[in-house]
C-alpha positions in Angstrom: -0.1 0.1 0.0 0.9 3.7 -0.7 1.7 6.1 2.5 1.3 9.4 2.8 3.2 11.6 5.7 1.6 15.4 6.5 5.0 17.0 8.8 3.5 19.8 11.4 6.6 21.7 12.1 7.5 24.8 14.3 9.0 27.3 12.9 10.2 28.7 9.5 11.5 26.4 7.0 13.3 27.7 3.2 15.0 25.4 0.5 12.7 23.6 -2.2 10.0 21.3 -1.9 11.6 18.9 -3.0 15.2 19.9 -3.1 16.7 18.0 0.1 18.2 15.2 -2.3 18.2 11.4 -2.2 20.0 9.6 1.0 18.8 12.0 3.2 15.3 9.9 4.5 15.0 7.3 7.2 12.3 4.5 8.1 11.4 4.0 11.5 9.4 1.7 12.6 6.6 3.0 15.1 4.0 0.6 16.5 2.6 -0.8 13.7 3.6 1.3 11.1 6.3 2.6 9.2 7.3 6.6 8.9 9.8 7.3 5.8 11.3 11.2 6.6 14.0 13.5 6.7 16.8 12.6 8.5 16.7 15.8 10.5 13.7 14.5 12.3 14.6 12.1 15.0 13.1 10.3 18.3 10.0 9.3 16.8 7.4 8.6 19.6 3.4 8.2 18.7 1.2 10.6 20.7 -2.5 9.6 19.5 -4.4 7.7 16.5 -7.9 7.9 15.2 -8.7 6.7 11.9 -7.5 9.0 9.2 -3.6 7.8 11.0 -0.7 8.6 13.4 0.4 11.2 15.1 3.7 10.9 16.4 6.1 13.3 17.9 9.8 14.2 17.2 13.1 16.6 16.8 14.2 18.2 14.6 17.6 17.7 15.0 18.6 20.3 12.6 16.3 23.5 14.4 16.5 21.7 17.6 13.1 22.2 18.0 9.8 19.4 18.6 8.3 19.1 15.9 4.7 16.6 14.6 4.6 13.9 12.0 1.6 12.8 11.0 1.0 10.0 8.9 -2.1 9.2 6.7 -3.6 6.5 6.6 -3.2 4.5 3.8 -3.7 7.4 1.7 -4.3 5.3 -1.9 -5.8 2.4 -0.7 -9.6 3.7 -2.5 -10.6 6.5 -4.1 -12.3 7.9 -1.2 -8.5 8.3 1.3 -7.5 9.7 -2.2 -9.9 12.7 -2.3 -9.5 13.4 1.5 -5.5 13.3 0.7 -6.1 15.4 -2.2 -8.4 18.0 -0.1 -5.9 18.1 2.7 -3.3 19.3 -0.3 -5.3 21.8 -1.6 -7.1 23.4 1.2 -3.3 23.5 3.1 -2.1 25.5 0.3 -4.8 28.4 -0.3 -5.6 28.5 3.6 -4.4 31.5 6.1 -6.1 32.3 9.1 -4.5 32.5 12.9 -6.7 29.6 13.7 -5.5 27.0 11.6 -2.1 24.8 11.0 -0.5 26.7 8.1 1.6 24.9 5.6 5.5 26.7 4.7 6.6 23.4 3.0 5.7 20.4 0.1 7.9 17.8 -0.4 8.4 14.0 -1.7 11.4 11.5 -1.3 10.4 9.6 -4.3 12.1 11.5 -7.8 8.9 10.8 -10.1 5.0 10.3 -10.7 5.6 5.7 -11.2 7.2 6.1 -7.9 5.4 8.2 -6.3 4.7 7.3 -2.4 5.2 9.6 0.2 3.7 13.4 0.8 5.5 14.7 3.5 3.8 18.3 3.9 6.0 20.9 6.7 3.0 22.5 8.8 3.6 25.4 11.7 3.3 24.0 15.2 5.1 25.8 17.8 4.3 25.4 21.1 1.6 23.1 20.4 -0.5 21.6 23.3 -3.6 18.5 22.5 -6.5 20.6 23.7 -7.5 18.1 25.3 -6.0 14.5 27.0 -7.9 12.1 25.0 -8.5 10.9 21.7 -13.9 16.5 11.2 -14.7 18.2 14.8 -13.3 16.7 17.5 -10.5 17.5 20.6 -7.8 15.6 19.2 -8.5 18.3 15.9 -8.1 21.2 18.1 -4.6 22.5 19.6 -3.7 25.4 21.9 -0.3 27.3 21.7 1.2 28.5 24.9 -1.3 32.5 24.8 -3.8 30.0 24.3 -4.5 30.6 20.4 -6.5 27.4 20.0 -5.6 25.8 16.1 -7.2 23.7 13.9 -5.0 20.7 12.7 -7.6 18.7 10.3 -8.3 19.2 7.1 -8.9 15.5 5.2 -13.2 16.1 5.7 -13.1 19.9 5.8 -15.9 20.8 2.9 -15.3 23.8 1.0 -17.9 26.5 0.5 -19.2 25.1 -3.4 -20.8 22.3 -1.6 -24.0 21.2 -2.0 -24.0 21.3 1.5 -27.6 19.7 2.3 -27.2 16.3 0.2 -23.2 15.8 0.9 -22.0 13.2 3.2 -21.2 14.5 7.1 -18.4 12.8 8.7 -17.2 13.2 12.0 -16.9 11.2 15.1 -19.2 9.4 16.7 -19.2 11.7 20.2 -20.1 14.5 18.1 -22.1 13.7 16.1 -25.1 15.8 15.5 -29.0 14.3 16.0 -29.8 15.2 12.7 -26.9 13.7 11.3 -27.9 10.4 13.9 -31.1 10.1 12.6 -30.2 10.7 8.8 -31.6 14.3 8.3 -31.0 16.6 5.9 -28.5 19.0 7.5 -27.4 22.9 7.7 -24.5 25.0 8.8 -25.3 24.8 12.4 -24.7 20.6 12.6 -21.0 22.0 13.3 -22.5 23.7 16.5 -23.5 20.6 17.7 -19.7 19.6 18.2 -18.8 22.9 19.0 -21.5 22.3 21.9 -20.3 19.1 22.8 -16.6 19.9 22.8 -17.0 23.2 25.0 -19.2 20.9 27.0 -16.5 18.5 26.9 -14.0 20.9 28.7 -16.1 22.2 30.7 -17.2 18.1 32.3 -13.7 17.1 31.7 -15.3 13.9 30.1 -17.2 13.2 27.4 -21.0 14.4 27.7 -22.3 11.5 24.3 -20.1 8.8 24.6 -22.3 6.3 22.6 -20.6 2.6 21.4 -22.2 2.9 18.5 -25.1 4.8 16.1 -28.3 3.8 18.1 -26.2 3.7 21.4 -25.8 7.8 20.9 -28.8 8.5 20.3 -29.7 7.0 23.8 -26.9 8.7 25.4 -28.6 12.1 24.2 -32.4 11.6 25.1 -31.2 10.4 28.3 -29.3 13.6 28.9 -31.4 15.9 26.9 -34.9 15.0 27.5 -37.0 12.7 24.2 -37.3 16.0 21.3 -40.7 17.0 21.2 -43.3 15.8 18.2 -42.9 18.8 15.8 -39.1 17.2 15.5 -40.2 13.7 15.9 -42.7 14.5 12.6 -39.6 15.4 10.1 -37.8 12.1 10.4 -38.6 9.7 8.1 -40.9 7.0 9.3 -38.8 4.3 10.3 -36.6 6.1 11.8 -39.6 7.9 13.4 -40.9 5.0 14.0 -38.1 3.5 15.9 -37.1 6.5 17.9 -40.8 7.2 18.9 -40.3 3.1 19.9 -38.1 4.5 22.9 -38.3 5.3 26.5 -39.5 8.8 26.9 -37.1 10.7 28.5 -37.8 14.6 31.2 -34.2 15.1 30.6 -31.9 16.9 33.1 -31.2 20.3 33.9 -28.0 22.6 32.3 -27.6 23.4 36.0 -27.3 20.0 36.4 -25.3 18.6 33.6 -22.8 21.7 34.6 -23.3 22.0 38.0 -21.7 25.6 39.1 -18.1 23.9 40.8 -17.2 22.9 37.2 -16.5 26.4 36.5 -13.9 28.6 38.3 -15.7 31.0 40.2 -14.0 33.1 42.5 -15.7 36.7 41.9 -18.9 38.2 40.8 -17.6 38.6 36.9 -16.3 34.5 37.0 -20.0 33.9 38.0 -21.5 36.2 35.5 -19.7 34.1 33.1 -20.6 30.4 35.0 -24.3 31.7 34.0 -23.8 33.1 30.9 -21.8 29.5 29.6 -23.3 28.0 30.5 -26.8 29.2 28.9 -24.7 29.5 25.5 -24.2 25.8 26.5 -27.5 25.5 26.7 -28.3 26.8 23.2 -25.6 24.9 20.6 -26.8 21.2 23.0 -30.1 21.8 21.6 -31.4 18.5 19.3 -33.5 20.2 17.3 -31.8 21.9 14.4 -34.2 24.8 14.6 -33.7 25.6 17.8 -30.2 25.4 17.8 -28.5 28.5 17.7 -27.3 29.8 14.8 -23.2 30.2 14.1 -24.0 33.9 13.3 -26.1 34.0 16.9 -23.1 32.0 18.7 -20.7 34.5 17.4 -23.2 37.4 18.7 -23.5 35.9 22.5 -22.6 37.5 25.6 -20.3 34.5 26.3 -18.1 34.7 23.1 -18.6 38.1 22.0 -16.0 40.0 23.9 -13.5 37.8 21.2 -15.2 38.7 18.3 -14.0 39.9 15.8 -16.1 41.0 12.9 -13.1 41.3 10.4 -12.3 38.9 10.4 -15.3 36.5 9.8 -16.2 38.7 7.2 -13.9 38.4 6.2 -13.7 36.7 2.4 -13.0 33.2 2.3 -9.7 31.7 0.7 -9.5 31.0 -3.2 -9.1 27.7 -3.7 -7.9 27.3 -7.3 -9.8 23.9 -7.5 -13.2 25.0 -8.5 -14.2 21.5 -9.1 -12.9 20.1 -5.1 -16.0 18.6 -4.2 -17.1 17.3 -7.1 -14.5 15.9 -8.4 -14.3 11.7 -9.1 -11.7 10.1 -9.7 -9.7 7.1 -10.0 -6.5 6.2 -7.6 -4.0 6.5 -9.7 -5.9 9.7 -11.4 -6.0 10.9 -7.6 -2.1 10.5 -7.3 -1.5 12.3 -10.2 -3.4 15.3 -8.7 -1.4 15.2 -5.8 1.7 14.9 -7.8 0.4 17.5 -9.5 -0.1 19.6 -6.5 3.3 19.2 -5.3 4.6 20.5 -8.2 2.5 23.3 -8.2 4.3 24.3 -5.3 7.4 23.2 -5.8 7.5 26.0 -9.1 6.0 28.4 -6.5 9.1 28.2 -4.4 11.2 28.7 -6.7 10.0 31.3 -8.3 10.2 32.5 -4.9 6.3 32.7 -4.1 6.2 31.3 -0.6 4.5 32.3 2.4 6.2 34.7 4.5 8.0 33.9 7.7 6.3 31.9 10.3 8.4 31.7 12.7 6.5 33.9 15.0 3.3 31.7 15.2 
């Protein structure tokens, strides 16, 4: 099987995308996986894994800084995995945002498309730490810098603005999956508000809010905590799903003051107590089973608990210009995806040689 590595690196790195030359790579066995990386990256140790790949810590022996290496799980094993790898590379090349990991360089240890197996991306990661010490929008894909700036890591499943949002498959770790997704309903932008609410609630409680063993148990966990939804919601379900849901026991749910008690929040001053009340109110508006009643993205940004950090100029800024206008609609064979990824790599190499590189990110 072909393998693909993504390298999260701190500091500024120059040089051509594939100018490292032959003989500068080494293979390291990490658990059941083999990482083939530049010899400058030493002391690889596994720090996490998931459906999309394995993440290792490492040391950049040239810069003397810690790095993280993410190896995607067999990106060319099927069309879906290959498309995700292509999408991630394309998005990383065009995104420039303080809360998103930034791409600094791209290279491969192979010398031609025929030999192409490994894709290595160098990405800013100075001073990053896992947001939560456990296990797409989920805690393991969010990290925090020492100055408390958050960064999103994973773009393998990201969607573009041109996507027919109501119709595309939505993939997210089960614990953070919105009820409308669990029940096979159509969904809209505030589907991610649920995931954000789950992450925020997990930060408050220190444990997963809805930890189901499968999609059925996931639904059960949701209604046991939040209560059985009203008939207005039930009537929008497919008949077979509605019959199943309505045959479940009726749950009253627990109050948000029980779910997130005062002691779970820091409250040493009167201002802290006000923030506790505001935080709990925001959670109560995000963790709503019925998406028609759930808070919108715009209203969530305007909520008193987080409005003080809201920057209209940033939130309303134009989206990144994605070079591939058919990013989501493309359907190709594995070999075609492989060639597209290689073309993106060559494009980066050409831009680098012409001096069209992103600015120094060492201060991030």
